[in-house]
N, C-alpha and C positions, 0 to 999 in steps of 0.2 A: 919615767923610763925604767924598764926592767933590766935584768941581767941578760946579756945576749945568749948565754948558754942555758938559761932556765926559761923555758916557754911558759906563758901564762895559761891558766885554765881556759878551756874553750867551752865551758858549760857552766850553768848555774844549778846549784843544788836546790831541791824543793824547800819551800819555806817551812813546811810542817813535815818533818821526816817520818812520823808515825801515823799518817793518814791511811786508814785501812782501804778505802776505795782506790786511792792512788796506787797503793802497793799491789792490789789485785790487778789493776789495769796494766801496771808495769810488768807483772809476772806473766800476763797473757802475751804482751808484746815480746818479752824475752823468749818465751816458749815458741811463739809463732815465727819469729825471725832468727832464732838460734843465736841470740846475743850472749856475749860473755858476762856482762854485768850491767847494772842499771846506769852506769856512767854513759854508756852508748845511747841509751834512751834520752838521758839528760842533755847530751850534745845535740841530738836531733831536735829536742824541744827548744833548746836555745836558738838553733838556726831558724826554726819556725817563728819563734818569738821576735827575733831580729827582723826577719822579712816582713812580718805583720806590722811591727813598729814603724819600719820605713814606709810601708804602704799607707798607714794611717797618717803619717807626717806629710806625705806627698798628696794625699787626698784633700788635706786641709788648705793647700795653697795652689794657686794657679798663675804661675809666671812662666816665662820662656825656659828658665833654668829648671823648674820643677817638671815641666813637660818633658824635657830631655832626660831628667833623672827617672821619671816614671817609665819612659820607654827603655832606659838602660836596665832598670830593675826587672821589668817584664821580659826583656830579651835574655837577661842572665838566667832567669828561672826557666824560660823556654829551652835555651841551650842546654841547661842542666837536665832537662826532661821532667822537671817537677810540675810544670804547667803545660797545658795544651797550647798549640800554636796560635789559636785565635783568642787567647786569654786577655783579660783586661785587669786593671788594678784592683777591682773588687774581688776577683778570683784569688788574689794573694791573701786576702783576709780569710778565705775559706781553707787555707792550707792546714794540714794536720801532720802529726808526727809520722804517721804511716806513709804519707807522701814522700817524706825524706828517707825512711827506712826501706822503701821499695826500690830506691835507686842505688843501694849499696851493692858492691860486687858480690858479696856473700849471698844476698837475696836473689840476684840475677842468675848466679850459677845454679842455685836450687830451682828457680823458676824455669830455667832453660832445660833442666833435666840432666845436667851433668853430675849431680849428686842427688841421692834419694832423700836426704833430710837437710834441714837448714844447718844443723850442727855439723853434718858431714861436709856440707859446702864450705863452712868456715875452716874445717880441718884441711880440705883440699887446697884452699887459698893459702893458708899459713904454711903448709908444707911445700908450696911451690909447684903444685900440679896445674895451676890455672894460669893462662896467659891472655893478654889483651893485645890483639894484633901481633901475635908471635912473641911478645915481650912478657916475661914473667912478672906477675904482680902478686905480692905476698901480704897485702893489706886488705882484710875483709871489709873495712870501712871505706874503701875507695869508692868515690861517687862516680857512677857511670853516666856519661853525658849522652844526649840524644844522638843516635847514629853509631854509638859504640856497642850497642847491644849485640849486633851480629858479629862483632869481632872477638867475642868471648869464646874461648875454647881451651882445650888442654895444651899444656906446654909440650912441644914436640918430643922432648927427651923423657917425658914422664911415663913411668910404667903403667900408670892408671889409664892413660890414653889407649894403650894396647888392650887392656882389659875391657874398656868401654867399647872399643871397636869390635872386639870378639863377641861381647854380649849383644850388641846391636845386630851383628851379622847372624848370630845364632837365632835370635828372635825374628829377624827379618824386618825390623822396624828401626827407624831412625828417630830417637827421642828428642833431638834438638829442633 
């Protein structure tokens, strides 16, 4: 047991810290998704690794308990929006880090067109300009569940919302 006020690490560091290929791949992901540091990639990698480990474990056994656990794992990933609704356990083995990074609030804000860049989306979220169903969310790593994509918007009291509305009215298009 750990100390209640000190949370444990939620990620595993790479076994070889100076692998050039891994560093280049991480730099591309950092740039593409506007991440703050490599730790965010490592967290996503750890999530994928755990989901895949669980799937491999469940594929090896066939009992009533494991059938129920298989369905629970698939339902969890479908609700999270990481897998498609008609997915099976083998699809869990095909998960990538990008599947996890696509579900982050920061990425969704950028994809929805509320921010012009991924780093700008991160800044909007941190500064409190983004809301989910009218409630301010200031964590760029918040994982968006299936069905919550349409609830993302600007916080009603945000000055950025007024600028966004003025910009879309001026151009005559709605970017969302």
